[in-house]
C-alpha positions in Angstrom: 182.6 107.4 140.1 186.3 106.5 139.4 188.7 105.6 142.1 191.7 107.9 143.0 195.1 106.2 143.1 195.9 104.9 146.6 199.3 105.9 147.8 201.3 103.0 148.7 202.9 102.9 152.0 205.3 100.0 153.0 208.2 99.7 155.7 211.6 98.8 154.4 212.6 95.3 154.4 215.3 93.9 156.5 218.9 94.0 155.1 219.9 90.8 153.1 222.6 90.3 155.3 220.2 89.4 158.3 220.1 85.8 157.2 218.2 84.3 160.4 215.2 86.5 159.7 215.6 87.2 156.1 212.8 84.6 154.9 210.4 85.7 157.6 210.7 89.3 156.8 210.3 88.7 153.1 206.9 86.7 153.8 205.7 89.7 156.3 206.9 92.2 154.0 205.0 90.4 151.0 201.9 90.0 153.1 201.9 93.8 154.2 202.3 94.6 150.4 199.4 92.5 149.0 197.1 93.9 152.2 197.8 97.5 150.6 196.6 96.7 147.3 193.0 96.8 145.9 193.5 95.1 142.8 195.2 91.8 144.1 198.8 91.1 144.9 201.7 92.4 142.5 199.2 95.2 140.8 199.7 98.7 142.3 197.0 100.9 142.0 199.1 104.0 142.0 200.5 102.4 138.7 197.3 100.8 137.3 195.1 103.7 138.2 192.3 101.0 139.3 189.0 102.2 139.6 186.4 102.3 142.2 182.9 100.3 141.3 180.3 102.3 139.4 177.6 102.4 141.8 174.0 102.5 140.8 170.5 101.6 142.0 167.4 99.6 141.5 164.4 100.1 143.5 160.8 98.6 143.2 157.8 97.7 145.4 158.1 94.4 147.3 156.3 92.8 149.9 153.2 94.9 149.5 149.5 94.3 149.4 149.3 95.8 146.0 151.8 95.6 142.8 155.2 94.0 143.6 158.0 93.8 141.4 160.8 91.7 143.0 162.1 90.7 139.6 163.4 93.9 138.6 166.3 94.3 141.6 166.8 90.7 141.4 167.6 91.0 137.5 169.8 94.3 138.4 171.8 91.9 140.9 172.2 89.1 138.4 173.2 91.6 135.6 176.0 93.0 138.1 177.2 89.5 138.8 177.4 88.8 135.1 179.4 91.9 134.0 181.5 91.8 136.8 182.5 88.0 136.2 184.0 89.5 132.8 186.1 92.0 134.6 183.4 94.9 134.5 182.9 97.4 132.1 186.2 99.3 131.0 187.8 97.5 134.1 185.3 99.1 136.5 183.1 96.6 138.5 179.4 97.4 138.8 177.9 97.9 142.2 174.1 97.4 142.4 172.2 98.7 145.3 168.5 98.0 145.8 165.6 99.6 147.4 161.8 98.8 148.4 159.6 101.8 147.8 156.9 100.0 149.7 154.4 101.2 147.0 153.7 104.5 148.8 155.1 108.1 148.2 156.9 108.1 151.4 159.1 105.0 150.4 159.8 106.4 146.9 161.0 109.7 148.1 163.4 107.8 150.8 164.6 105.6 148.0 165.7 108.8 145.8 167.1 110.4 148.7 169.2 107.4 149.5 170.4 107.0 146.1 171.5 110.8 146.4 173.3 110.0 149.8 175.1 106.8 148.3 176.5 108.9 145.3 175.2 106.4 142.6 175.6 107.5 139.2 172.2 106.6 138.1 168.8 105.0 139.2 168.4 102.0 136.4 165.6 99.5 135.5 163.3 100.7 138.4 159.6 100.6 139.2 157.5 103.0 141.1 153.7 104.7 140.8 155.3 107.9 142.7 157.1 110.0 140.0 156.2 113.3 141.7 158.1 112.0 145.1 161.1 110.4 143.5 162.1 112.6 140.3 162.5 116.0 142.3 165.1 114.6 144.9 167.0 112.8 141.9 166.8 115.9 139.7 168.3 118.0 142.7 171.6 115.5 142.8 171.6 115.3 139.1 171.1 111.7 139.3 169.8 110.3 135.8 166.8 107.9 136.0 167.4 105.2 133.0 164.6 102.9 132.0 162.0 103.4 134.6 158.8 100.9 134.0 157.0 103.8 132.8 153.9 103.4 134.8 153.5 107.3 135.2 153.6 109.9 132.9 156.2 111.8 135.2 158.9 109.5 133.6 157.9 110.9 130.3 158.5 114.5 131.2 161.6 114.7 133.3 164.5 116.0 131.8 166.6 113.6 133.7 164.7 110.6 132.7 165.6 108.3 130.0 162.9 105.9 129.3 163.4 102.7 127.0 159.6 102.0 126.4 156.2 104.0 126.0 155.2 103.0 129.5 151.6 102.4 130.2 150.5 105.4 127.8 151.6 103.2 124.7 150.3 100.0 125.9 146.8 101.1 126.6 146.9 103.0 123.3 147.6 100.0 121.7 145.1 98.0 123.2 142.7 100.5 122.4 143.4 100.3 118.9 143.4 96.4 119.0 139.8 96.7 120.5 138.2 99.2 118.4 137.3 97.2 115.6 135.6 94.3 117.6 134.2 95.5 120.7 131.1 96.9 121.6 131.0 98.7 124.8 134.5 98.9 126.8 134.9 98.8 130.6 138.3 99.8 132.0 138.6 98.8 135.8 141.7 100.4 137.1 143.3 101.3 140.3 141.8 104.6 142.6 145.4 106.0 142.7 147.4 108.9 141.0 149.0 106.5 138.5 145.6 105.0 137.7 144.1 108.4 136.9 146.4 108.4 134.0 144.8 105.5 132.2 141.7 106.3 130.8 143.0 108.8 128.2 145.9 106.6 126.9 143.2 103.7 126.4 140.5 106.1 124.8 143.1 107.5 122.5 143.3 104.0 121.0 139.6 103.5 120.9 139.3 107.1 119.4 141.9 106.1 116.2 139.7 103.0 115.8 136.5 105.2 115.6 135.3 103.8 119.0 133.6 105.8 122.1 135.4 106.0 124.8 135.6 103.3 127.6 133.5 103.4 130.9 136.2 104.3 133.5 135.7 102.4 136.8 137.9 102.8 139.7 138.9 100.0 142.2 140.9 100.1 145.4 144.4 98.7 145.1 144.1 96.8 147.9 140.9 94.9 147.8 140.8 91.2 148.2 137.7 90.4 146.1 136.1 92.2 142.9 132.6 91.1 142.8 131.1 94.4 142.8 133.5 95.8 140.0 133.5 92.6 138.2 129.7 93.0 138.1 129.8 96.8 137.3 132.0 96.1 134.5 130.2 93.3 133.1 127.1 94.8 133.0 128.2 98.0 131.2 130.3 95.8 128.8 127.0 93.4 128.0 125.0 96.4 127.2 124.8 96.1 123.6 122.9 93.2 122.1 124.5 93.3 118.9 128.0 93.3 119.6 130.3 91.7 122.1 131.9 93.9 124.6 135.0 94.1 126.1 136.5 94.5 129.6 139.8 95.9 130.5 141.4 95.3 133.9 144.4 97.0 134.4 145.1 96.5 137.9 149.0 95.3 138.2 149.3 92.5 140.3 145.6 92.6 141.5 144.5 91.5 138.1 144.8 88.0 139.0 142.5 88.8 142.0 139.9 90.4 139.9 139.9 87.8 137.5 139.0 85.2 140.1 135.6 87.4 141.0 135.1 88.1 136.9 135.0 84.1 136.3 132.1 83.6 138.5 130.2 86.8 137.8 130.4 86.2 134.1 128.4 83.3 134.0 125.1 85.8 134.5 125.9 87.6 131.6 126.3 87.5 127.8 129.9 86.6 126.5 132.4 89.3 126.7 135.9 89.6 125.7 138.9 90.7 127.8 141.8 92.9 126.8 145.0 94.0 129.2 148.3 94.7 128.9 151.5 93.0 130.1 152.5 93.6 133.5 148.8 92.9 134.3 149.1 89.4 132.9 151.5 86.8 131.9 151.8 82.9 130.7 152.1 82.1 134.2 148.8 83.5 135.0 147.1 82.2 132.2 147.9 78.7 133.1 147.0 79.1 136.7 143.5 80.5 135.5 142.7 77.3 133.4 144.7 77.8 130.2 142.5 77.3 127.1 139.4 76.9 129.5 140.1 80.1 131.8 139.1 83.6 131.4 141.8 85.1 129.1 141.1 82.6 126.1 141.1 84.9 123.5 142.2 88.1 125.3 144.3 90.6 123.5 147.5 91.5 125.4 149.6 94.2 124.4 153.3 94.5 125.3 156.4 96.6 124.6 158.9 94.0 123.6 158.8 90.7 121.4 157.3 87.6 123.2 159.2 85.9 126.0 160.0 83.0 123.5 161.9 85.1 121.0 165.4 84.5 119.9 166.4 87.9 120.9 166.0 87.2 124.6 168.3 84.4 124.6 171.5 86.4 126.1 169.0 87.7 129.1 168.0 84.0 129.4 171.4 82.8 129.4 172.4 85.4 132.2 169.5 84.5 134.7 170.6 80.6 134.1 174.1 81.6 134.9 173.8 84.2 137.6 170.4 83.7 139.3 169.5 80.0 138.7 167.0 79.0 141.3 166.1 82.5 142.0 162.2 82.4 141.4 161.7 86.2 141.5 163.2 86.7 138.2 160.9 85.5 135.4 162.2 86.1 131.8 158.5 86.6 130.5 158.0 89.7 133.0 157.9 93.0 131.5 159.8 94.5 134.4 162.6 92.2 134.4 162.9 92.8 130.6 162.8 96.2 131.0 165.5 96.4 133.6 167.6 94.3 131.2 167.1 96.9 128.6 167.9 99.6 130.8 171.3 98.0 131.9 172.1 97.8 128.5 171.6 101.4 128.0 174.0 102.0 131.2 176.7 99.9 129.7 176.8 101.6 126.2 177.0 104.8 128.0 179.9 103.7 130.5 181.5 102.3 127.3 181.2 105.7 125.6 183.0 107.3 128.9 185.7 105.2 128.5 188.5 106.3 130.7 186.9 109.3 131.7 185.3 109.9 135.1 182.3 108.3 135.8 179.8 110.5 137.8 176.1 111.1 137.6 177.0 114.2 135.7 179.1 112.2 133.0 176.5 109.6 132.6 173.8 112.3 131.8 175.8 114.2 129.5 176.7 111.1 127.7 172.8 110.3 127.2 172.1 113.9 126.2 175.0 114.0 123.7 173.4 111.8 121.2 174.2 108.5 122.2 172.3 105.9 120.0 171.6 102.5 121.7 171.3 99.2 120.1 169.3 96.6 122.0 169.3 93.7 119.7 166.3 94.5 118.3 164.3 94.3 121.5 163.5 98.2 120.8 164.3 100.5 117.8 167.7 102.2 118.3 167.2 104.4 121.7 168.3 107.9 121.4 167.0 111.0 123.6 167.0 114.3 122.1 165.9 117.4 124.1 162.5 117.0 123.4 160.7 113.8 121.4 157.9 113.7 119.0 155.5 113.7 121.6 156.3 116.8 123.5 153.1 118.3 122.2 151.0 116.2 124.1 153.3 116.2 127.3 155.5 113.4 126.8 158.8 114.9 125.7 160.6 112.2 127.1 159.2 109.3 125.2 161.6 108.3 122.3 160.0 104.6 121.8 156.2 104.2 121.3 156.4 100.7 120.0 153.9 98.2 121.1 153.6 94.4 120.3 150.1 92.7 120.2 149.6 89.4 121.5 146.8 87.1 122.0 145.8 83.9 124.2 145.2 81.1 121.9 144.7 77.6 123.3 146.1 78.8 126.5 149.1 80.3 125.2 150.2 84.0 124.8 151.5 84.2 121.1 152.0 86.9 118.6 148.8 87.9 117.3 148.0 86.9 113.4 148.5 89.4 110.7 145.8 92.0 110.7 144.2 91.2 114.3 142.8 94.2 115.7 144.6 96.5 112.7 148.0 95.9 114.1 150.6 94.0 112.4 153.6 92.9 114.6 155.0 96.0 116.0 153.7 99.1 115.9 154.5 102.5 116.6 151.5 104.6 118.7 153.2 107.7 118.2 150.6 109.1 116.1 147.6 107.9 118.1 149.3 109.3 121.2 149.7 112.6 119.6 145.6 112.6 119.6 145.4 111.7 123.3 143.6 114.1 125.7 145.8 114.3 128.6 145.4 117.9 129.4 
């Protein structure tokens, strides 16, 4: 969205020969002149072609009884403040609208319709479990969806979706690979929801790649306040092999913490089992709060999309958070949602820089992304580029262009990069080949 030059209209100033009122008239004329300008006194929009702000939207669920991601819109606002403090992108300021999808399909659709009504050029760095509700309104309006969290497979099928990571499919496939070598029976505890229905096939693809049988698929309501029964069922199954330690995989989003409270109490009645999960379900703060090295996560495998939060490649993001959002406890630099939002806005910035002095609209942003734009994220991801169909189109993920995962482990209460060889994954691993064998049909 670029602005049209406004026509400057001012009244003639009094004649210089009108000495008594000359100073006052000049002052009033200057005030009128300044009031007519959008870029500051002394700069005429009709001369400079000053542009309107680039308007985008970021949404996420907040204040709900299930998964909440308040750090994502907060990170978007901090990013805009940082960019605007430097004069914007190509002279254009960035305006971020935020929306709460309330973790339901109606809210997701409302956010998408509002994005269309507000004429945003993109939805950037957002989270919603209801891709079937928000993608259709965005596509009807021609609005690109850049860097969604990847919680549903819809984000990897829609032609106006530009994911920056491999979403839950890559994380769970990587976790399955890591657990296959050392686990006996594996029990997956996941939400009884549309998004949850897509998780078992992903975990099983990784287990299968490691020669392991499928996991037990155990459903749990999203808004439970106590998980005694699900914990007992998961432990009973995982402990079913007397010769090999079983594994429990909670994939419950924000409710993983609640599950682990129940799990810690129930596990005393069963043989030892191991825990595996994915970033977004657990982070360092949660590990600390549950007892650190003496807590239930000690020894757990955790897969993520990006380098550990302590990695130097996150330095600029951390600096922006400190400068523009100091004291905002919604923004945790170790949160995968916050990190995804940072990378998504990096993509937007690259697209706007490529457009340059051209008109910025949803259509021009989309065409720029489709036109072979390659985006470097400073090593946080591979170079990102969105061809018409990616390598995983054959298994229903045509838009997935980055299936990399990192493997971390909780050691002495700290979430650290896994040592070489743990679980068959060394550092960052591309899960494209594993996902190609996923049973997602």
